[in-house]
C-alpha positions in Angstrom: 173.9 107.2 96.0 172.0 108.7 93.3 172.1 107.5 89.7 174.9 110.0 88.4 177.2 109.0 91.4 176.4 105.4 90.8 178.1 105.9 87.3 181.4 106.7 88.8 181.4 103.6 91.3 183.6 100.9 90.9 181.6 97.6 90.8 183.5 94.4 91.2 182.3 91.5 88.9 181.4 88.4 90.2 182.9 85.0 89.1 180.7 84.6 86.6 181.1 88.3 85.3 184.7 87.6 85.1 184.0 84.7 82.9 182.0 86.7 80.6 184.5 89.6 80.6 187.2 87.3 79.4 184.8 86.3 76.4 184.1 89.6 75.5 187.7 90.5 75.4 188.2 87.2 73.2 185.8 88.4 71.0 187.5 92.0 70.5 190.9 90.5 70.3 189.5 88.3 67.3 188.3 91.3 65.7 191.5 93.1 66.2 193.4 90.4 64.7 191.2 90.0 61.4 191.3 93.7 61.0 194.8 94.0 61.3 195.1 91.9 58.2 193.0 94.0 56.2 193.2 97.8 57.5 196.0 100.0 56.3 197.9 102.3 58.8 195.8 105.6 58.8 194.3 107.9 60.9 191.1 105.9 60.4 192.6 102.9 61.4 193.9 104.4 64.7 190.2 105.5 65.3 189.1 101.9 64.9 191.5 100.8 67.4 189.9 103.5 69.8 186.3 102.6 69.2 187.3 98.9 69.9 189.1 99.8 72.9 186.2 101.8 74.2 183.7 98.9 73.3 186.1 96.6 75.6 185.7 99.2 78.4 181.8 99.5 78.2 181.4 95.9 77.7 183.2 95.2 81.1 181.3 97.9 82.7 178.0 96.5 81.4 179.0 93.2 82.8 180.2 94.3 86.0 177.0 96.2 86.6 174.8 93.1 85.5 177.0 90.6 87.5 178.5 92.5 90.6 180.1 90.6 93.3 178.1 90.3 96.4 179.9 90.1 99.6 178.4 87.4 102.0 176.4 88.5 104.8 178.5 88.5 108.1 177.5 85.9 110.8 176.0 87.3 114.0 
């Protein structure tokens, strides 16, 4: 598989990766909660939510690629 194809491959995170994904989600949820208190409802705020959603997805992918689930080797 080449580099371009690997960008579109699903990578299942390891157990450690899942913990890190939950931590990243918690950080972003906290940012959303805090920003909701000070941002007015407008187009620019909608873009903030979109960018935080994108950041969450990219963080998940980065973590999954750095901490992939590895299937155990089958026994002979």
